[in-house]
C-alpha positions in Angstrom: 33.5 16.1 7.0 34.3 14.8 10.6 37.8 15.2 11.9 38.8 12.9 14.8 41.9 13.1 17.0 45.1 11.7 15.5 48.6 11.5 16.8 50.2 14.1 14.7 47.2 16.4 15.0 47.3 16.3 18.7 51.0 16.9 18.8 50.6 19.9 16.5 47.8 21.3 18.7 49.9 20.6 21.8 53.0 22.3 20.3 51.4 25.4 19.0 48.6 27.8 19.4 47.1 26.9 15.9 43.4 25.8 15.5 42.3 22.5 13.9 41.5 24.3 10.6 45.1 25.3 10.2 46.4 21.7 10.7 47.9 20.4 7.4 45.7 18.1 5.5 48.0 15.2 5.8 47.8 15.3 9.5 44.0 15.3 9.7 42.2 12.0 10.6 38.7 11.7 9.1 37.1 8.7 10.7 34.5 8.3 7.8 37.0 8.4 5.0 39.2 5.9 6.9 36.3 3.4 7.3 35.5 3.7 3.7 39.1 2.9 2.7 39.6 0.1 5.2 36.4 -1.7 4.1 38.2 -3.0 1.1 40.3 -5.1 3.6 37.9 -5.6 6.5 34.5 -7.3 6.5 32.0 -7.7 9.2 33.2 -10.2 11.9 36.7 -10.2 10.6 39.4 -10.3 13.3 41.5 -7.2 13.5 44.8 -6.7 15.7 45.3 -3.0 16.7 48.9 -3.0 17.8 49.6 0.4 19.7 45.9 1.0 20.2 46.4 4.1 22.5 43.0 5.4 23.6 41.0 3.6 20.9 40.5 6.0 17.9 41.6 3.5 15.3 39.8 0.7 17.2 36.7 2.8 16.7 37.4 2.6 12.8 37.6 -1.2 12.9 34.5 -1.5 14.9 32.7 0.6 12.4 33.8 -1.8 9.8 32.1 -4.6 11.8 35.3 -6.2 12.9 36.2 -8.1 16.1 39.1 -6.2 17.6 42.0 -7.1 19.7 43.7 -4.0 21.2 47.3 -4.2 22.3 48.3 -1.3 24.5 51.0 -1.3 27.2 50.3 2.2 28.8 48.4 1.9 32.0 46.5 5.2 31.6 45.5 4.3 28.0 44.4 0.8 29.1 42.1 2.3 31.6 40.6 4.5 28.9 40.2 1.6 26.6 38.4 -0.3 29.3 36.0 2.5 29.8 35.5 3.0 26.2 34.7 -0.7 25.3 33.4 -1.9 28.5 30.1 -2.9 27.0 31.3 -3.9 23.6 31.9 -7.7 23.4 33.6 -7.4 20.1 36.6 -5.5 21.6 39.1 -7.4 23.6 42.0 -5.4 25.4 45.4 -6.9 25.8 47.4 -4.6 28.3 50.6 -5.6 26.9 53.2 -4.5 24.3 54.4 -6.6 21.4 58.0 -7.3 20.5 60.2 -10.0 18.8 60.2 -12.2 21.9 58.1 -12.5 25.0 59.4 -10.9 28.3 59.4 -7.5 29.8 60.6 -4.1 28.4 60.9 -0.5 29.7 58.3 1.7 28.1 59.2 5.5 28.0 56.0 7.5 28.4 55.3 10.9 27.1 52.7 12.6 29.2 52.5 15.5 26.8 51.2 13.2 24.0 50.7 9.5 24.9 50.8 8.6 21.3 54.6 9.2 21.4 55.3 6.8 24.2 57.9 4.2 22.9 60.1 1.2 23.6 62.7 2.8 21.3 65.0 5.0 23.4 66.7 6.5 20.3 63.5 8.1 19.5 63.3 9.9 22.8 66.7 11.5 22.2 66.6 12.7 18.6 64.3 13.3 15.9 61.4 15.7 15.2 59.6 15.4 18.5 62.8 15.4 20.7 63.9 18.5 18.9 60.6 20.2 19.7 61.0 19.6 23.4 58.7 16.8 24.0 59.8 14.9 27.0 59.5 11.1 27.9 59.1 11.8 31.6 58.2 8.4 32.9 59.6 4.8 32.7 57.5 1.7 33.3 58.3 -1.9 33.0 55.7 -3.8 31.0 55.0 -7.3 29.8 55.5 -8.0 26.1 54.5 -10.8 23.9 54.8 -11.6 20.1 52.4 -11.5 17.2 52.9 -15.2 16.8 51.9 -15.9 20.4 48.8 -13.7 20.1 47.9 -15.4 16.8 48.0 -18.7 18.8 45.7 -17.2 21.4 43.3 -15.3 19.3 43.6 -16.5 15.8 45.0 -15.2 12.6 43.6 -11.7 12.1 42.5 -10.5 8.6 44.1 -7.1 9.2 46.8 -5.9 11.6 47.8 -2.3 12.2 51.1 -1.5 13.9 51.9 1.9 15.2 54.4 1.8 17.9 56.7 4.7 17.5 59.7 3.4 15.7 59.5 -0.1 17.3 57.6 -1.6 14.3 60.5 -3.8 13.1 60.8 -5.4 16.6 57.1 -6.2 16.5 57.2 -7.7 13.0 60.3 -9.8 13.8 57.8 -11.6 16.2 55.7 -12.6 13.2 56.3 -15.8 11.2 52.7 -16.5 10.0 51.5 -14.2 7.2 48.5 -11.9 7.9 46.3 -11.1 4.9 46.8 -7.4 5.2 48.9 -5.3 7.6 49.9 -1.7 7.9 52.8 -0.3 9.7 53.8 3.3 10.5 57.0 4.7 8.9 58.7 8.1 8.8 61.6 9.6 6.9 63.9 9.7 10.0 63.9 6.1 10.2 63.7 5.0 6.6 66.2 2.3 6.9 64.0 0.6 9.5 61.1 1.0 7.0 63.1 -0.9 4.4 64.0 -3.6 6.9 60.4 -4.0 7.7 59.5 -4.3 4.1 62.4 -6.9 3.6 61.1 -8.9 6.6 57.7 -9.1 5.2 59.0 -10.0 1.7 60.8 -12.9 3.3 57.4 -14.0 4.7 56.0 -14.0 1.1 54.4 -10.6 0.8 54.7 -9.3 -2.7 52.4 -6.3 -2.8 53.0 -3.0 -1.1 51.6 0.6 -1.0 51.8 3.7 1.1 49.3 6.3 2.6 50.8 9.7 3.5 49.8 10.8 7.0 46.2 10.2 7.8 44.9 10.6 4.3 43.7 7.0 3.9 44.5 7.2 0.2 47.1 5.2 -1.5 49.9 7.3 -3.0 50.7 4.8 -5.7 48.2 3.8 -8.3 49.0 0.1 -8.2 50.7 -2.4 -5.8 54.4 -2.4 -5.9 56.9 -5.1 -5.1 59.3 -4.7 -2.3 62.2 -3.1 -4.3 59.8 -0.8 -6.1 58.2 0.5 -2.9 61.5 1.2 -1.2 62.7 3.1 -4.3 59.4 5.0 -4.3 59.5 6.0 -0.7 63.2 7.0 -1.0 62.3 9.4 -3.9 59.1 10.7 -2.2 61.0 11.5 1.0 64.0 13.0 -0.8 62.2 15.1 -3.6 59.6 16.9 -1.8 59.5 19.4 1.0 57.7 17.8 4.0 58.6 20.4 6.6 55.0 21.4 7.1 54.3 18.0 8.6 57.7 17.6 10.2 58.9 15.1 7.8 57.3 12.6 5.6 55.4 9.9 7.6 52.4 7.6 7.0 51.6 3.9 6.8 53.0 1.2 4.6 50.5 -1.4 3.6 51.5 -5.1 2.9 49.1 -7.4 1.2 49.5 -11.1 1.1 47.9 -12.8 -2.0 44.6 -10.9 -2.2 42.9 -10.1 -5.4 39.5 -9.0 -6.3 37.3 -11.1 -8.6 38.9 -9.6 -11.8 42.3 -10.3 -10.5 43.3 -6.5 -10.1 44.8 -4.9 -7.1 42.3 -3.5 -4.4 42.8 0.3 -4.4 40.9 3.2 -3.1 
């Protein structure tokens, strides 16, 4: 089994002296497993938006699925790494911007200890699991931001969109008015109300099917697709009824599916 860098894995290794074999299972990103999981949503030549691309680890997964990928990443150092990584790949386009609910400029707070923790959300730099463990957002930079709607007008409607922007997911989704067939957004138990608001926003766009993957597992937690009220209740119960201290609180990705069924009419699950 091949393990690749992931946000929480890197943060764990940065924070402690443990080796990769000791990192909790939920925090391990296995590229091959993730490719197998995502192939139920992504087919060759499909268009994928990677919002919060960082250095390209998830973009590599989408490329392995045969997709054309648009990477959205506002951190200058990460943009340079993305350019070097995909310089000769015509199927990857890099947009050196952030996404938000409206176009303009925003202040990005950068964490040099772990670039995956950089964020537009100032509250996330002052409280929560990473701030409590002395991670510092030591740089500020003004960056251009656009919206999902504007990028869809520019590049076309993606088949899949991943959003991982450190507790700024709701702001990104508010810039979307055109349904995308499948999207995922990161959530964690510290900002569960924001997760509920994200689900409500998507429900308002017509999404009726939701599920959840804990951490980097790329395995759906729930055996069938749930409606918006059901998934919110399940997430509430999951966060409340189990001890997630080993991974610094429940976190993972909510998946939202817009009117997709397989030939038999049943939910696509892995």
